[in-house]
N, CA, C and O atoms as CSV, one atom per row, in Angstrom:
chain,resi,resn,atom,element,x,y,z
A,1,MET,N,N,157.050,62.142,151.511
A,1,MET,CA,C,157.616,62.012,151.841
A,1,MET,C,C,158.344,63.131,150.947
A,1,MET,O,O,158.444,62.942,149.735
A,2,LYS,N,N,158.962,64.547,151.673
A,2,LYS,CA,C,159.756,65.445,150.898
A,2,LYS,C,C,161.045,65.236,150.605
A,2,LYS,O,O,161.681,64.367,151.200
A,3,THR,N,N,161.613,66.033,149.618
A,3,THR,CA,C,162.711,65.419,149.146
A,3,THR,C,C,163.547,66.516,149.345
A,3,THR,O,O,163.173,67.681,149.484
A,4,GLU,N,N,164.536,66.157,149.351
A,4,GLU,CA,C,165.801,66.917,150.084
A,4,GLU,C,C,165.955,68.177,149.459
A,4,GLU,O,O,166.053,68.002,148.245
A,5,THR,N,N,166.020,69.376,149.771
A,5,THR,CA,C,166.488,70.611,149.146
A,5,THR,C,C,168.140,70.537,148.661
A,5,THR,O,O,168.926,70.140,149.521
A,6,PRO,N,N,168.601,70.847,147.529
A,6,PRO,CA,C,169.922,70.748,147.103
A,6,PRO,C,C,170.854,71.939,147.895
A,6,PRO,O,O,170.373,72.997,148.301
A,7,ALA,N,N,171.755,71.692,147.980
A,7,ALA,CA,C,172.683,73.225,148.775
A,7,ALA,C,C,172.812,73.819,147.073
A,7,ALA,O,O,172.902,73.297,145.962
A,8,PRO,N,N,172.769,74.947,147.526
A,8,PRO,CA,C,172.710,76.293,146.808
A,8,PRO,C,C,174.017,76.269,145.812
A,8,PRO,O,O,174.972,75.748,146.388
A,9,ALA,N,N,174.253,76.605,144.755
A,9,ALA,CA,C,175.643,76.148,143.882
A,9,ALA,C,C,176.581,77.529,144.659
A,9,ALA,O,O,177.781,77.414,144.907
A,10,ALA,N,N,175.955,78.525,144.900
A,10,ALA,CA,C,176.605,79.771,145.345
A,10,ALA,C,C,177.611,79.286,146.945
A,10,ALA,O,O,178.759,79.614,147.246
A,11,THR,N,N,176.639,78.432,147.686
A,11,THR,CA,C,177.112,78.151,149.312
A,11,THR,C,C,178.023,77.673,148.923
A,11,THR,O,O,179.042,78.195,149.378
A,12,ILE,N,N,178.288,76.396,147.852
A,12,ILE,CA,C,178.691,75.297,147.554
A,12,ILE,C,C,180.322,75.903,146.989
A,12,ILE,O,O,181.346,75.287,147.283
A,13,GLU,N,N,180.342,77.077,146.224
A,13,GLU,CA,C,181.199,78.032,145.767
A,13,GLU,C,C,181.996,78.816,147.030
A,13,GLU,O,O,183.222,78.855,147.128
A,14,GLU,N,N,181.162,79.358,147.865
A,14,GLU,CA,C,181.647,79.980,148.979
A,14,GLU,C,C,182.769,78.556,149.746
A,14,GLU,O,O,183.932,78.814,150.054
A,15,ILE,N,N,182.370,77.607,149.882
A,15,ILE,CA,C,182.972,77.037,150.923
A,15,ILE,C,C,184.059,76.064,150.008
A,15,ILE,O,O,184.820,75.304,150.606
A,16,ASP,N,N,184.065,76.145,148.618
A,16,ASP,CA,C,185.213,75.337,148.116
A,16,ASP,C,C,186.516,76.770,148.296
A,16,ASP,O,O,187.711,76.758,148.590
A,17,HIS,N,N,185.646,77.761,147.986
A,17,HIS,CA,C,186.544,79.105,148.128
A,17,HIS,C,C,187.244,78.896,149.485
A,17,HIS,O,O,188.472,78.823,149.524
A,18,TYR,N,N,186.606,78.813,150.432
A,18,TYR,CA,C,187.448,79.272,152.061
A,18,TYR,C,C,187.913,77.386,151.868
A,18,TYR,O,O,187.761,76.985,153.022
A,19,VAL,N,N,188.241,76.498,151.252
A,19,VAL,CA,C,189.096,75.359,151.032
A,19,VAL,C,C,190.358,75.475,150.714
A,19,VAL,O,O,191.468,75.200,151.169
A,20,ARG,N,N,189.799,76.032,149.670
A,20,ARG,CA,C,191.389,76.464,148.401
A,20,ARG,C,C,192.031,77.351,148.730
A,20,ARG,O,O,193.253,77.211,148.698
A,21,ASN,N,N,191.455,78.605,149.174
A,21,ASN,CA,C,191.863,79.668,149.611
A,21,ASN,C,C,192.139,80.297,150.643
A,21,ASN,O,O,192.611,81.431,150.570
A,22,HIS,N,N,191.828,79.506,152.162
A,22,HIS,CA,C,191.576,79.544,153.265
A,22,HIS,C,C,190.992,81.319,153.688
A,22,HIS,O,O,191.632,82.104,154.387
A,23,CYS,N,N,189.963,81.530,153.191
A,23,CYS,CA,C,189.338,82.583,152.947
A,23,CYS,C,C,188.040,82.630,153.990
A,23,CYS,O,O,187.098,81.837,153.968
A,24,PRO,N,N,188.208,83.728,154.895
A,24,PRO,CA,C,186.664,83.804,156.074
A,24,PRO,C,C,185.419,83.664,155.142
A,24,PRO,O,O,185.370,84.163,154.018
A,25,VAL,N,N,184.662,83.113,155.577
A,25,VAL,CA,C,183.371,83.153,154.787
A,25,VAL,C,C,182.453,83.865,155.632
A,25,VAL,O,O,183.007,84.687,156.361
A,26,GLY,N,N,181.161,83.777,155.742
A,26,GLY,CA,C,180.029,84.366,156.178
A,26,GLY,C,C,179.859,83.811,157.853
A,26,GLY,O,O,180.492,82.919,158.417
A,27,SER,N,N,178.859,84.618,158.345
A,27,SER,CA,C,178.257,84.198,159.841
A,27,SER,C,C,177.683,83.073,160.016
A,27,SER,O,O,177.583,82.554,161.128
A,28,PHE,N,N,177.249,82.572,158.969
A,28,PHE,CA,C,176.071,81.201,158.318
A,28,PHE,C,C,177.247,80.001,158.161
A,28,PHE,O,O,177.185,79.074,158.968
A,29,LEU,N,N,178.380,79.989,157.086
A,29,LEU,CA,C,179.127,78.942,156.786
A,29,LEU,C,C,180.136,78.671,158.126
A,29,LEU,O,O,180.565,77.609,158.578
A,30,THR,N,N,180.343,80.125,158.590
A,30,THR,CA,C,181.482,79.835,160.041
A,30,THR,C,C,180.665,79.270,160.865
A,30,THR,O,O,181.412,78.474,161.434
A,31,ALA,N,N,179.404,79.112,161.421
A,31,ALA,CA,C,178.464,78.292,162.407
A,31,ALA,C,C,178.535,76.793,161.463
A,31,ALA,O,O,178.893,75.897,162.227
A,32,VAL,N,N,178.379,76.435,160.513
A,32,VAL,CA,C,178.606,75.514,159.571
A,32,VAL,C,C,179.572,74.446,159.934
A,32,VAL,O,O,179.460,73.300,160.369
A,33,LEU,N,N,180.650,75.290,159.573
A,33,LEU,CA,C,181.997,74.388,159.795
A,33,LEU,C,C,182.264,74.223,160.944
A,33,LEU,O,O,182.852,73.214,161.334
A,34,SER,N,N,181.814,75.360,161.862
A,34,SER,CA,C,182.418,75.137,163.205
A,34,SER,C,C,181.162,74.277,164.193
A,34,SER,O,O,180.954,74.299,165.406
A,35,ASN,N,N,180.589,73.669,163.257
A,35,ASN,CA,C,179.498,72.202,163.667
A,35,ASN,C,C,178.765,73.399,164.758
A,35,ASN,O,O,179.274,73.111,165.840
A,36,ASP,N,N,178.128,74.206,164.914
A,36,ASP,CA,C,177.409,75.499,165.535
A,36,ASP,C,C,176.245,75.331,165.115
A,36,ASP,O,O,175.800,76.325,164.542
A,37,LEU,N,N,175.107,73.876,165.206
A,37,LEU,CA,C,173.670,74.397,164.892
A,37,LEU,C,C,172.779,75.500,165.252
A,37,LEU,O,O,172.023,76.192,164.570
A,38,MET,N,N,173.040,75.487,166.397
A,38,MET,CA,C,171.725,76.921,166.771
A,38,MET,C,C,172.502,78.103,165.913
A,38,MET,O,O,171.869,78.824,165.141
A,39,ALA,N,N,174.032,78.252,166.128
A,39,ALA,CA,C,174.457,79.567,165.045
A,39,ALA,C,C,173.827,79.507,163.851
A,39,ALA,O,O,172.985,80.380,163.636
A,40,ALA,N,N,174.050,78.602,162.932
A,40,ALA,CA,C,173.757,78.268,161.922
A,40,ALA,C,C,172.688,78.558,161.337
A,40,ALA,O,O,172.452,79.269,160.360
A,41,VAL,N,N,171.744,77.663,162.333
A,41,VAL,CA,C,169.958,77.969,162.181
A,41,VAL,C,C,169.386,79.751,162.550
A,41,VAL,O,O,168.319,80.219,162.150
A,42,GLY,N,N,170.339,80.432,163.326
A,42,GLY,CA,C,170.437,81.626,163.308
A,42,GLY,C,C,170.202,82.337,162.393
A,42,GLY,O,O,169.220,82.994,162.047
A,43,HIS,N,N,171.846,82.053,161.746
A,43,HIS,CA,C,172.339,83.101,160.361
A,43,HIS,C,C,171.554,82.648,159.302
A,43,HIS,O,O,171.201,83.612,158.622
A,44,ALA,N,N,171.233,81.840,158.977
A,44,ALA,CA,C,170.916,81.032,157.739
A,44,ALA,C,C,169.381,82.095,156.992
A,44,ALA,O,O,168.414,82.601,157.562
A,45,ASP,N,N,169.806,82.070,155.492
A,45,ASP,CA,C,168.450,82.758,155.421
A,45,ASP,C,C,167.726,81.659,154.599
A,45,ASP,O,O,168.173,80.513,154.531
A,46,GLU,N,N,166.545,82.073,153.953
A,46,GLU,CA,C,165.552,80.986,153.820
A,46,GLU,C,C,165.771,79.474,152.867
A,46,GLU,O,O,165.285,78.345,152.929
A,47,THR,N,N,166.797,80.178,151.966
A,47,THR,CA,C,167.142,79.234,151.008
A,47,THR,C,C,167.996,78.193,151.912
A,47,THR,O,O,167.800,76.979,151.970
A,48,ASN,N,N,169.081,79.003,152.667
A,48,ASN,CA,C,170.098,77.746,153.125
A,48,ASN,C,C,169.342,77.096,154.374
A,48,ASN,O,O,169.758,76.001,154.751
A,49,LEU,N,N,168.495,77.553,154.903
A,49,LEU,CA,C,167.863,77.001,156.293
A,49,LEU,C,C,167.700,75.853,156.037
A,49,LEU,O,O,168.171,74.892,156.644
A,50,GLU,N,N,166.394,75.849,154.276
A,50,GLU,CA,C,165.957,74.505,153.739
A,50,GLU,C,C,167.388,73.801,153.660
A,50,GLU,O,O,167.469,72.809,154.385
A,51,ALA,N,N,168.338,74.060,153.052
A,51,ALA,CA,C,169.124,73.079,152.566
A,51,ALA,C,C,170.150,72.247,153.293
A,51,ALA,O,O,170.698,71.223,152.888
A,52,LEU,N,N,170.369,73.104,154.863
A,52,LEU,CA,C,170.865,72.805,155.543
A,52,LEU,C,C,171.634,71.536,155.948
A,52,LEU,O,O,172.691,71.382,156.560
A,53,PRO,N,N,170.553,70.481,155.278
A,53,PRO,CA,C,170.723,68.998,155.114
A,53,PRO,C,C,172.184,69.040,154.613
A,53,PRO,O,O,173.286,69.149,155.151
A,54,ALA,N,N,171.762,68.919,153.469
A,54,ALA,CA,C,172.557,68.977,151.978
A,54,ALA,C,C,174.324,69.953,152.308
A,54,ALA,O,O,175.474,69.548,152.139
A,55,ILE,N,N,173.843,71.204,152.780
A,55,ILE,CA,C,175.239,71.543,153.182
A,55,ILE,C,C,175.778,71.213,154.054
A,55,ILE,O,O,176.826,71.808,154.307
A,56,CYS,N,N,175.309,70.035,155.005
A,56,CYS,CA,C,176.467,69.485,156.488
A,56,CYS,C,C,176.760,68.017,155.231
A,56,CYS,O,O,177.958,68.035,154.946
A,57,ARG,N,N,176.306,67.298,154.765
A,57,ARG,CA,C,176.489,66.706,154.139
A,57,ARG,C,C,177.852,66.774,153.048
A,57,ARG,O,O,178.745,65.941,152.891
A,58,TYR,N,N,177.687,67.791,152.529
A,58,TYR,CA,C,178.733,68.154,151.941
A,58,TYR,C,C,180.078,68.347,152.481
A,58,TYR,O,O,181.179,67.976,152.075
A,59,VAL,N,N,179.682,69.071,153.573
A,59,VAL,CA,C,180.940,69.522,154.088
A,59,VAL,C,C,181.898,68.529,155.157
A,59,VAL,O,O,183.058,68.567,155.566
A,60,HIS,N,N,180.435,67.424,155.394
A,60,HIS,CA,C,181.185,66.310,156.257
A,60,HIS,C,C,181.944,65.398,155.140
A,60,HIS,O,O,182.986,64.943,155.613
A,61,TRP,N,N,181.660,64.909,153.468
A,61,TRP,CA,C,181.586,64.217,153.087
A,61,TRP,C,C,182.629,65.107,151.704
A,61,TRP,O,O,183.381,64.273,151.200
A,62,LYS,N,N,182.781,66.343,151.134
A,62,LYS,CA,C,183.515,66.552,150.503
A,62,LYS,C,C,184.542,67.339,150.907
A,62,LYS,O,O,185.357,67.271,149.987
A,63,ILE,N,N,184.978,68.058,151.767
A,63,ILE,CA,C,185.904,68.728,152.547
A,63,ILE,C,C,187.076,68.102,153.183
A,63,ILE,O,O,186.914,66.889,153.321
A,64,PRO,N,N,188.169,68.532,153.599
A,64,PRO,CA,C,188.933,67.944,154.150
A,64,PRO,C,C,188.320,68.192,155.907
A,64,PRO,O,O,187.474,68.988,156.315
A,65,GLY,N,N,188.879,67.488,156.423
A,65,GLY,CA,C,188.185,67.217,157.844
A,65,GLY,C,C,189.012,67.990,158.658
A,65,GLY,O,O,188.663,68.303,159.796
A,66,ARG,N,N,190.431,68.437,158.014
A,66,ARG,CA,C,191.062,69.244,159.355
A,66,ARG,C,C,190.289,70.675,159.204
A,66,ARG,O,O,190.402,71.276,160.273
A,67,CYS,N,N,189.563,71.408,158.277
A,67,CYS,CA,C,189.081,72.656,158.180
A,67,CYS,C,C,187.686,72.831,158.428
A,67,CYS,O,O,186.993,73.719,157.933
A,68,HIS,N,N,187.274,71.866,159.286
A,68,HIS,CA,C,185.736,72.083,159.805
A,68,HIS,C,C,185.489,70.991,161.069
A,68,HIS,O,O,186.266,70.040,161.167
A,69,GLY,N,N,184.460,71.144,161.968
A,69,GLY,CA,C,184.442,70.625,162.884
A,69,GLY,C,C,184.561,71.402,164.196
A,69,GLY,O,O,184.090,70.839,165.184
A,70,SER,N,N,185.002,72.358,164.327
A,70,SER,CA,C,185.138,73.188,165.391
A,70,SER,C,C,185.588,74.163,165.386
A,70,SER,O,O,186.620,74.283,164.725
A,71,ARG,N,N,184.927,75.628,166.281
A,71,ARG,CA,C,185.433,76.690,166.131
A,71,ARG,C,C,187.279,76.654,165.758
A,71,ARG,O,O,187.703,76.887,164.626
A,72,GLU,N,N,187.875,76.434,166.537
A,72,GLU,CA,C,189.298,76.013,166.444
A,72,GLU,C,C,189.517,75.732,165.252
A,72,GLU,O,O,190.281,76.409,164.564
A,73,ALA,N,N,188.873,74.668,164.802
A,73,ALA,CA,C,189.717,74.155,163.327
A,73,ALA,C,C,189.047,74.949,162.398
A,73,ALA,O,O,189.232,74.613,161.229
A,74,VAL,N,N,188.324,75.904,162.589
A,74,VAL,CA,C,188.081,77.001,161.500
A,74,VAL,C,C,189.241,78.135,161.870
A,74,VAL,O,O,189.856,78.623,160.922
A,75,GLU,N,N,189.476,78.458,162.880
A,75,GLU,CA,C,190.847,79.515,163.235
A,75,GLU,C,C,191.918,78.949,162.685
A,75,GLU,O,O,192.512,79.698,161.910
A,76,ALA,N,N,192.517,77.543,162.861
A,76,ALA,CA,C,193.589,77.024,162.409
A,76,ALA,C,C,193.583,77.209,160.667
A,76,ALA,O,O,194.580,77.515,160.014
A,77,TRP,N,N,192.039,76.911,160.028
A,77,TRP,CA,C,192.694,76.826,159.035
A,77,TRP,C,C,192.761,77.893,158.402
A,77,TRP,O,O,193.581,77.784,157.491
A,78,LEU,N,N,192.253,78.956,158.447
A,78,LEU,CA,C,192.277,80.341,158.340
A,78,LEU,C,C,193.583,80.775,158.709
A,78,LEU,O,O,194.187,81.366,157.814
A,79,ASP,N,N,194.061,80.662,159.585
A,79,ASP,CA,C,195.420,81.126,160.118
A,79,ASP,C,C,196.397,80.209,159.345
A,79,ASP,O,O,197.480,80.791,159.404
A,80,ARG,N,N,196.526,79.202,158.737
A,80,ARG,CA,C,196.967,78.020,157.829
A,80,ARG,C,C,197.730,78.513,156.598
A,80,ARG,O,O,196.823,78.661,155.779
A,81,PRO,N,N,198.780,78.825,156.045
A,81,PRO,CA,C,199.388,79.019,154.782
A,81,PRO,C,C,198.879,78.048,153.478
A,81,PRO,O,O,198.833,76.843,153.727
A,82,GLN,N,N,198.637,78.319,152.614
A,82,GLN,CA,C,197.782,77.521,151.357
A,82,GLN,C,C,198.764,76.635,151.169
A,82,GLN,O,O,198.348,75.512,150.884
A,83,GLN,N,N,200.299,76.792,151.251
A,83,GLN,CA,C,201.506,76.398,150.699
A,83,GLN,C,C,201.152,74.933,151.609
A,83,GLN,O,O,201.259,73.771,151.218
A,84,GLU,N,N,200.894,75.223,152.369
A,84,GLU,CA,C,200.871,73.753,153.178
A,84,GLU,C,C,200.127,72.572,153.083
A,84,GLU,O,O,200.537,71.459,153.411
A,85,ASP,N,N,199.011,72.842,152.623
A,85,ASP,CA,C,198.074,71.939,151.576
A,85,ASP,C,C,198.476,70.971,150.854
A,85,ASP,O,O,197.762,69.995,150.621
A,86,SER,N,N,199.580,71.100,150.438
A,86,SER,CA,C,200.323,70.088,149.443
A,86,SER,C,C,201.507,69.273,149.978
A,86,SER,O,O,201.971,68.310,149.366
A,87,GLU,N,N,201.881,69.630,150.932
A,87,GLU,CA,C,202.476,68.949,152.258
A,87,GLU,C,C,202.049,67.707,152.556
A,87,GLU,O,O,202.470,67.134,153.560
């Protein structure tokens, strides 16, 4: 049985930066956050492709649900001021 490839630290840092600062991310993470598997696989580099299950688990369990799940959720998160996070 193959062990899961862990999510790269740089990828986790980019996700966390997106969450904290409402900053755009690259095409791979935009696809992951938008729940677009075909685009995520198409835009992934070799390292992120191997770690895709771990990255998806991180997104699902560790970041707010309102900032991922669809293209519309990602766009709304990027348009939302940071100050609203504390409300």
